[in-house]
N, C-alpha and C positions, 0 to 999 in steps of 0.2 A: 504495498499498500502506499501510495505516495501524497503524503498531506500539504494540505488543499495550501499552504503556504508557501512551498516548494514550486507549485505549478506554473509552468513558461509559457509563452506566444508558440502556438506550432507542434506542441506535442500530442501525442496520441496516447490515453488516457485509461485506464484498467483498475478496477479496484475499488473496495466495499466502501461506503458512505452512511450517512444518515441523513431520510431525505427531511428535510425541516418543513419544506412548505413544499405542495403539490398542487397548481390550477390548471383549468382546460382554456383556451382562448381559440378563438380562430383570425385568420389572417383577413386582409384588405383584398383577398381572391377568394375567400370562403375556406380555406381549408385548417381543419382543425389542429392545434397543436399544445403542447403542455409547458407551461412555465413553472421549473423544478429549483428548490434551491437544495444544493448539497453544504452538507456542516461534516467538518470532524473539529477536534478540539484545539485547533491552530486558525479556526474560522470560517468560513463559509462562502459559496461560489455560485453564480448563477447559470443557468442550465434550459438547454431547452430540445424539448422532443418533436422535431418534425415530421417523422414518418409515424404518428401515432398509427396503431393498429399491424403495424406490420409483424411481422413471424419473430423480431426479436426483442421486440417490447412487451415485456409480459408487464399483467395488472398488478398496479402498487399503490400504494397512500402514503400519506407525510407520515412521519416517525418510524415507518419501517426503514431497516438497512439493507441496502438495495448492491449489489454488483453490478458495475454501471460499465461498458466500453463508450469512450468520446473522444473528442478533438479538442482540443483546447487552440480557444482565438482570442483576437481581444475586438471590442465591440464597445464603445464609446468609453473610451479609455480605461476599460475594465477586462480582467477574464474572462470568457465565458466559455462553456462547454456546450458541444454539440451533441448529446446522448444517440447512439446507433442500438447500442444494445442495453437491455437491464434486465434482472431476474431480484426477486429478495430474496436477499442473502440466509442461510437458517441459522440455528442457534451452534456457537461453538465454532463457524468460521470468523468471528469477529469479537475484541474487547471490546465492550461499552463503554470506559474509560478512555479511548483514544478517540470519541467522536463527542464528546462535552466541551464545549470553549472555557478553558479556564485561565483566572488571572497570571500573569505573571509575576505575580507578586506573593511570599510565604502568607495564607492565611491565618495561622498564629499567630505571627510575628506581627501582621496588621491587627487582628481583633488585641493582640497584648497591647499595642500603642494605642488602642482606644480605651478600653478601661483604664490607663495611664491618663488618659484625657477625663476620663469621668470620674477618677478619683481625683484629680486636680482642682472639681468644682466643689468652692465651699459653701453657698448656700445649701443647709440642709434640707429643704424642702425640693430643689432642682436633682440635687443630687438621687435623693430617696428616690424621686421619678426615675431618674435612667438606672438606678438599682434594680427597679421594679420588673425593667424590660431584661437588662442585660447581665442580671443575676441569679432574681429569683426565676425568671420565664425560660426554663431550659429549651421549652420547646419553637418558643420565639428566636432565641439565639440561635438554634440550630437553622431554622428559615434563612433570618437575617446574613450568616455566613456564608450558604450555601445560594442566596437568589443575586438574579441580576439587577441590576438598576435601570433596564429598558430591555425591552423586547426585541428593539434594534437602535441606531443611533449611536450610542455610547454606552460602553460597561454592559453590553449584555453578554456576560460570560459569570461562568459560576464564580461567587465571591466578587464580581463586579459591584452590589451595591455596598458591602463593607468597604470595597476601595474607595468608591467613592466620597463613600460618604465620611470615612475617615481623613480625605483627601481634603473636602472642604471643613470638616471640623480644623483642621490645622490651620486651613487658611484663616479661618475665624479665629482661632487663636492669635494668630499674628497680629490679624486686624485690629486684634481689642489691646495689642501692646503702642501698633503703631498710633491709633486713636483710642487713647484715654477715656475719651467721654463715652464707649462702649462698654453696658455692663457686661462683663466677661461671662460670669456665671449662664447670665441669660443667652447669650448668643451662643456658645459654646453649645448649650443643652440642644438649643432649638437646630443648631447645625446637625448635631447625633440624631436628632429626633427627625428631621427634616421630611425623611424619606421612608419612614418604618412604615407606612402603607402599601408601601412595596413588596411586602413580604403576603399581602392580601391581595394584593389587585394581578400578580404576575403568578402565574402556577409553575409548581418546580420544572427545572429542565427535566426529560431535553424537549419538553414540549414548551417551556418558557412562554405562554401566550398569555390573554387576557382572563381572566376570571369574571364571571356573571356579575360579581361585585366592583369586579374592577371597573368592569364597562359602563355600570350603571353609576356607580358613585365616585370612582378615581382614587387615587393615592393621596392624595390634598386632603379630602374629605373625611378617607377611612385614617389617615394619622390624625386630623384634628378630633374625631371619635375616640383614638386610642388614648390621646393625651389626656382627653375626659375622665376616660374611665380609672386611669390611673392615680391621678390628683384626686379623685373621689374615694381613692383607696389610702389614702394620705392622709393621715388623721390634721388637721387644721392647717392644709395647704389654703394658703392667700388666694382670692378670688382673684384678685387684680396682675397676683402673678401669672395664675392660671391662663386669664386672658391673654396677658401678653406673650406667652409662649404660644399659645394658639395661634395667636397673630401672625407670628413669624411663620408658622404652619402653613397658615393658609394664603400668606404674601410672596411667600421665597419662589413665585416661576415669575412676580413682578407686575405681571397686567396682565386684565383681565381677557384680552387675545391670545395670552399665553398658559389660561386654564386656573390662572392665581382666583378664586372668588374675593381678596379685596388686595387693593395695590397698599405696598410698605407705607405706613403710616411713623413706623417705629425708626429709629437709627439704626434699631440693629438686625430688622427684618430687612432694612437696606443693604446691610454690609452681606448677612447670609444669601439675599438674591445673586448679588454679583458673585460671591465666593461660589455658589452652585454654578451659575452660570457659566463663568472662568473656566470650572473642572469640564463640566460639560464639552464646550467649544474646545480646548484643548487635546479632551480624550477623544472626539470627533475628527478635529485633524488628525492625531496621531494615528489612529486606526487607517483613516484615508492615508497618508504617507506611506504605513506600513504595506498596503495594498496595492501602492503601482506600481505600475509594471514598467517604470524607467521612464517615462516622460515626465517634462518641467511641469507642464499644465495637465492638472489632474480633472477637469470638468468642474462644472456648477455643481455646487452642494447646498441642497435645501436647507439645510441646519443654517448653516454660517451665509447662506443667501449671496453667496459670491462665486466666479471662478477662482479654483485656487492652486496655489504652486508650490512646487516644492523651491526650498531654499536653495541657492547655487554654494557648491562648496568655494571657501575662498582659494585662489591661484595661489 
């Protein structure tokens, strides 16, 4: 098996991959074809099956492990596979661990760093709220450490939620030192909790898709509800502090059109919004660069809303 990250233009490909997604479509001339996304632990790749129904194309569904034969080419500055033959692989032919995208960073070390930030919070109510999730609730911790931060776009891998959360929290910790007007304990707590709703919004791998609750409510609303539940279970939790923390959760996307029910009204909410946006955009750009096929200009990126380019090496 050749990992997706090692594929190159012009190669003939044969191997077993996880079918992450499969949809049917029709060309302008009325010919049916299938859009397929194949995945392994190093990434994913778009594929096409042009000869739907031919003898070499067996029936398969999303989340099947499939043995494929195809040709790799470049389309719109990205690699794509034209699948010529495909069959469903049988158990024993593949190792499931090879097909789940995983953070390049050590999960245990990231969680240790996150716990250090939690232990650094002085406010006893905020610290107890963090412990409610990250110390007392083993089931939540397991989900949190294994979840992605998104279905796609950025940090869409096992450990992605932990990696993104730690990065945002560390940035907020830095900002609280740079701008002393910020209430550090509130900001760091909000950063650590800003995406906890994603443990309910997305299903576990290999599916990593939206739950019914995720589609209906979204992670911001669910995170808001989780904060409220935790605060109710902590004796004497100040209502004003609960409202400020909830506001940071509700406003962390910054704008109504980006999914935030509220725009930032607290300075801590402003800082969290920018820290979250920065980390998401840096990861999006990094993933685009890592999937590039050697061209300087990588094409238009929807999240970054611009045509992006690789920085040239100094001569």
